C-alpha angles and dihedrals in degrees: 000000000000102000127121109261092240089059100035117116115158103060095039092049089051093051088051089054092048090054092048090053092046103042110126118250098200136052117286129214125229116255092202125015116242098024114133116245094237099046120101108189125176106266100204125206118332107261113262090227091060114111103238121211112258092208136032121186088208115029117187118191112207131034103230136105096289093051094048092047089052092049091051091048093049092051091048092056097033107032093186095049120136109218127185121194117196117196133171090212120091092231137083115247112300140167116259104202096079089059089074098027130031101015090065091059097050119123090208110105089205095054092118088064102035095041089202125142138187120253121217091269093054096256118131129227140167126253089235114098093219137004120254090261089069092067130068124227112269090231089059096053095095095049105034108116101214097034123233144178121290127185128210106201126197092021123122125201107225103172136031124201103196096179092048094042094230142108133211123223127215089261090056093254112146123213123186124207143191095210129010136198122200109207100151095142115201146281126248115261120236131203113258091225088060094045089053094044096085140246098301091058096041094052088054093051126088124205101197120218116103142050091263089055091054091050092047095048092046089056093045092051090057095050107042134061100220136034125182121201115203111204136058101212130099099293096040093049093045093052093043092055094042091052090040090059089051091050090064088066096044142024092267115138113213119197126182122192133179139160095242124087093247146003115294087012093157092055111030127061110257096257092054092042090056091048090050091051090058089052091053091051090055087059089067098266125137103220123204112189128191087028116156115185113230100175143340125216137174115232134158093354091306136101111234116206111198114200124207092244091058099261116139124207122191117201143152101229139016128213111197113206104165102132143286130285110213112238106243098156092132095053096093099046092039095046089232123157120246117205110243095207106042102017123228131088111313111236136167128250089280089055092248123148092174134001092274101021125084132180127207140172126018094346096058122096098190137178111250107205090216106034103026129234114357146158118210129193103190128118094238090055091051090054096045098041092045091051092047092048089051091051092049091047085061094049106272096128092200123160123230105258102142113108106221118222135208132197140206133189127205095194128305094306104050129045139149140196126203138195137183123006109346106177121154090217089069123085111265137196118200124196115190136183136186112279125230130205091270093055097088135095090245093051092046090053094049093048094051093055091208098053090232111128127147090343088076094043098078087106094043126096131200106224094175134005124205116213120229114253093198111117115251111258120224114262103228096195112028091190089066093070089198097180136336152124126266116201121203114207136203117179088348091301123115108246099163139025134194118198107206110201088336113123139188092024102100095112089058091052091046092052093049090055093043092052091054095201131153114247122208094200120026090186086070091047089052089060088068086072092054091231092154095060116111 
């Protein structure tokens, strides 16, 4: 999460895998004559004069990763399928992670326009999944012989008639469907004290989610002297470190504050959270922990953040990164159930909300056949749930069993991957060993040759794992946390695992969670990951 783009490996490798899984198999038709194949311009809102299709056999609401994965999956199983994606954003489907990661480390001064980033091997690519030429014009959807994927940009679905199998757009256009996917994602949460603070505060506050937010924050960071990020989770820490790197080349002050004791405090055990915080500070970030915001005011051309313990922080701009609110705007008109505990549309193990309506990505509160009801906001989950929804929309009837993973890097020398339920409020058992030179993200990337590690293993299974017989070396400095495995327990059963500087072992972790067995000695289980090998 925090690595320099030139040294990053996990996220770029994963994007490469996503593209491999989503590359079209058939011929595509040009959306606009004369556009170059490798250009990915912002499309803008679909022209009002365009004749919109009145019916779509497959209607996908939302233009993010889950929706695009579903479209690709539908077309793979039904090559002649006609798929219509409706998104309220002005852009074609794109991946969000680079907005808070690689794009910030680009040397290209026009990166906010090109939206291209360097992968670990030095090759460049765009954040867009496919160029415009991949898609067909929406007005051609009815007549195109071999089907295809069309995108309506800048259009918002405001009403859903489940019994009539149709939706209404914000311009009163109605579109009927045979099968529908809701993949509307979510909207960034804000602090109520900021919402109540008035216009001067709000216009100096960024809620980070979309391409336009990246462009806006990039501009702000070049024109102010101080930025404060509120939030200690993934997004807040990513942006803090990205801006912190930039501060070393300018006079920009970067402050990060959060209510927890350390970065990633809701995910990592306290000792690892504290260690991570020190890493973030080394990126040029001033970290304020146990910081609860009492009020925010605008005075003398500065924002003043008053904390409940009396501390006062003066800054020029605020970035609020305090979580995501799933978009369930269609629940009322569609008569769809919203989960009261986790939020999001409540669906079954096949991601169905109704017989012909599915939900995927951030907005889905699904039933995990191993871990129970859940809602997940990670990129891997968007890909996998979108793909599964697409398969089930074409008759697969498959349950969600895949445990999505997420990753984070703290520079080229420390990285971790996680799977299942990783919640710091759960009991944990950590087993660590002394790291060697090969136990780093950078070394793992170089050894693989392709850079694809566990990101490509979402289809792999671990049928049997062989424990290492190498004796465990003594860890000379336990505060180094060179490499290890952290198990998260619920009712004595492992429900989550973090692999700390341990790579290419995700199928083993996935199998342990899938088996759902009690383990008398987790030190023995840790040997399955060969952490004691030199």
